[in-house]
C-alpha positions in Angstrom: -15.1 -34.3 37.1 -18.7 -33.4 36.2 -19.2 -29.9 37.6 -22.3 -28.9 35.7 -25.6 -30.6 35.0 -25.1 -33.4 32.5 -26.3 -32.7 29.0 -25.3 -34.2 25.7 -26.2 -31.9 22.8 -26.6 -32.8 19.2 -23.2 -31.2 18.5 -21.6 -33.3 21.2 -23.1 -36.5 19.7 -22.0 -35.6 16.2 -18.5 -34.7 17.4 -18.2 -38.0 19.3 -19.5 -40.2 16.4 -17.2 -38.3 14.0 -14.2 -39.0 16.3 -15.0 -42.7 16.4 -15.6 -42.9 12.6 -12.3 -41.1 11.9 -10.6 -43.8 14.0 -12.3 -46.7 12.3 -14.8 -47.5 15.1 -18.4 -48.2 14.4 -21.0 -47.0 17.0 -24.7 -47.6 17.3 -26.7 -44.9 19.1 -29.1 -46.2 21.7 -31.3 -44.6 24.4 -32.9 -41.2 24.0 -30.6 -40.0 21.3 -31.3 -43.2 19.4 -35.0 -42.4 19.6 -34.4 -38.9 18.4 -32.2 -40.2 15.6 -35.0 -42.5 14.4 -37.5 -39.6 14.6 -35.1 -37.4 12.7 -35.4 -34.5 15.2 -34.5 -33.8 18.8 -37.6 -34.0 20.9 -36.2 -33.5 24.4 -32.9 -32.8 26.3 -30.6 -35.7 26.9 -28.4 -36.1 30.0 -26.2 -38.6 28.3 -25.4 -40.5 25.1 -26.1 -44.3 25.2 -24.0 -46.2 22.7 -23.5 -49.8 21.6 -20.0 -50.8 20.5 -18.0 -53.8 19.8 -16.2 -54.8 23.0 -12.9 -55.1 21.2 -13.1 -51.3 20.5 -13.5 -50.3 24.1 -9.8 -49.8 24.9 -9.3 -47.6 21.9 -12.5 -45.5 22.7 -11.3 -45.2 26.3 -7.9 -43.8 25.1 -9.6 -41.4 22.7 -11.9 -40.1 25.5 -9.2 -40.0 28.2 -7.1 -37.8 25.9 -10.1 -35.4 25.9 -10.3 -35.4 29.8 -13.1 -38.0 30.1 -13.0 -40.2 33.2 -15.0 -43.1 34.5 -18.1 -42.1 36.4 -18.6 -44.5 39.4 -21.9 -46.3 39.4 -23.3 -49.4 41.2 -24.0 -51.2 37.9 -20.5 -50.7 36.3 -19.2 -53.7 34.5 -16.6 -54.3 31.8 -19.4 -54.1 29.2 -21.5 -51.4 30.8 -19.9 -48.2 32.2 -20.1 -44.4 32.0 -17.4 -41.9 31.1 -17.9 -38.2 31.6 -16.0 -34.9 31.5 -16.0 -31.6 33.4 -18.4 -30.0 30.9 -21.2 -32.4 31.9 -21.0 -34.7 28.9 -21.8 -38.3 29.8 -21.4 -41.4 27.5 -23.0 -44.6 28.7 -21.2 -47.6 27.1 -22.9 -50.9 26.2 -20.4 -53.2 24.6 -20.8 -56.7 23.2 -19.1 -59.3 21.1 -20.8 -61.4 18.4 -19.6 -64.6 16.8 -19.5 -65.0 13.0 -23.1 -66.2 13.0 -24.4 -63.1 14.9 -24.7 -64.8 18.2 -23.8 -62.8 21.3 -20.8 -64.2 23.1 -20.0 -61.5 25.6 -21.5 -58.3 27.0 -24.8 -56.5 26.8 -27.2 -59.0 25.1 -28.2 -57.0 22.1 -30.0 -59.1 19.4 -27.7 -58.7 16.3 -30.5 -57.3 14.1 -31.3 -54.6 16.7 -28.1 -52.8 15.8 -29.1 -52.3 12.1 -31.2 -49.1 12.4 -30.3 -45.8 10.8 -31.3 -42.2 11.8 -30.4 -38.6 11.6 -29.1 -36.2 14.3 -29.1 -32.6 13.2 -28.7 -33.6 9.6 -25.9 -36.1 10.4 -26.6 -39.8 9.5 -26.0 -42.3 12.3 -26.4 -46.0 13.0 -28.9 -46.6 15.8 -31.1 -49.3 17.3 -34.0 -50.2 15.0 -37.5 -48.8 15.9 -39.0 -52.1 16.8 -36.2 -53.0 19.1 -36.0 -49.5 20.6 -39.7 -49.9 21.7 -39.0 -53.4 23.1 -35.9 -52.1 25.0 -38.2 -49.5 26.6 -40.1 -52.2 28.6 -39.5 -54.5 31.5 -38.2 -51.9 34.0 -39.7 -49.1 36.1 -40.8 -46.6 33.4 -40.8 -42.8 33.6 -42.3 -39.9 31.6 -39.2 -39.8 29.3 -39.8 -43.5 28.4 -43.4 -42.8 27.6 -42.6 -39.7 25.6 -40.0 -41.7 23.5 -42.2 -44.8 23.0 -45.3 -42.8 22.2 -43.5 -40.9 19.4 -41.8 -44.0 18.0 -45.0 -46.0 18.0 -46.8 -43.1 16.3 -44.1 -42.6 13.6 -43.5 -46.3 12.8 -46.9 -47.8 13.3 -45.9 -49.9 16.3 -48.5 -50.7 19.0 -47.7 -49.1 22.4 -46.6 -51.9 24.8 -48.9 -52.9 27.7 -46.2 -51.7 30.1 -47.4 -48.2 29.3 -51.1 -48.7 30.3 -51.0 -46.3 33.3 -49.4 -43.6 31.1 -52.0 -44.1 28.4 -54.8 -43.8 31.0 -53.3 -40.5 32.3 -53.0 -39.2 28.7 -56.7 -39.7 28.3 
């Protein structure tokens, strides 16, 4: 399946979001592309596209991608609500699906707070829905962090006036 190094370009993201929008499916951009959407510019390369979608839309999205030669990418953490699909061009889409009740309470899937999915951003001039800045920073804590995490959080905190979380103390110390 994936024969080249994974990379999702801005054009790939825009094509994917457009495909979903044309099929009546809403998508919320998460992860590194979500950070760059909030910042309004691409700040680094991205190996994949992280998305949050309504779990009810997963079968339709799968069918749309399978028609474009995407396949499941095996991973140890694959679940009904969290999986990756990729193609032979190195494009990877990391799905995070969930279901909310009428009051905005999570009833299934990745436990996104309802309000976290209300952000807006821009990818190469194209408007997208994304995780809000405050939640994006919160979601970048509580796991083993790397340089990309620090890069993303530092830029978000600077642009939106959010304090850098304590989880990044060792990175801040190295930054001097």
